[in-house]
C-alpha positions in Angstrom: 5.8 7.4 22.3 3.4 8.4 19.5 -0.3 8.7 20.0 -2.6 8.1 17.2 -4.8 5.8 15.1 -2.6 2.6 14.6 -4.2 2.1 11.1 -2.9 5.6 9.9 0.3 5.0 8.1 1.5 8.5 9.0 1.3 7.5 12.5 3.2 4.2 12.0 5.8 6.2 10.1 6.2 8.7 13.0 6.5 5.8 15.3 9.5 4.6 13.2 8.0 1.4 11.5 10.4 1.8 8.7 13.4 1.5 10.9 11.9 -1.0 13.3 13.2 -4.5 13.7 10.0 -5.8 15.1 6.4 -5.0 15.9 4.2 -6.2 18.9 0.4 -5.7 17.9 -1.1 -5.7 21.4 -4.3 -3.5 21.4 -7.2 -4.8 23.3 -8.8 -5.6 20.0 -7.6 -8.9 18.5 -8.9 -8.3 15.0 -7.2 -4.9 14.9 -4.0 -6.5 16.0 -4.3 -8.9 13.1 -5.0 -6.1 10.6 -1.9 -4.1 12.0 0.4 -7.1 11.8 -0.9 -7.9 8.2 -0.2 -4.2 7.3 3.3 -4.3 8.8 4.1 -7.4 6.9 2.7 -6.6 3.6 3.3 -2.8 3.4 6.5 -2.4 5.3 8.0 -5.9 4.7 8.5 -6.8 8.6 9.1 -10.3 9.5 9.4 -10.1 13.3 5.8 -9.6 14.4 4.1 -10.7 17.7 0.3 -10.6 17.7 -1.8 -10.6 20.8 -4.9 -12.9 20.6 -7.0 -13.7 23.5 -10.0 -15.2 21.5 -9.1 -18.8 20.0 -12.0 -18.2 17.6 -9.9 -15.6 15.9 -7.0 -17.8 15.2 -8.3 -18.6 11.6 -8.3 -14.9 11.0 -4.7 -14.4 12.2 -3.5 -17.5 10.2 -5.2 -16.2 7.1 -3.4 -12.9 7.5 -0.1 -14.6 8.0 0.1 -14.1 11.8 1.0 -16.7 14.3 
C-alpha cells in the first residue's frame, strides 16, 4: 500500500503504475477519479481502467476524458 496524493506522479510510480495491468479509480470524489483515469490513460498508456462514478451528472465529464 502506498499513501499519498493520487495526482502526484511520484506516488503513482511508487505504487507501481508503470507495471500495472489495470487501474481502479475509486476515491470518494467522482471528478478526481475521472482525472486520475485520464492521466493513467494518457501519461502511462493504460487501457484497463475502471472509474467509480456515483453522480450521473458527471457522466459527460467521464466520457470526454475517455472513461466509461
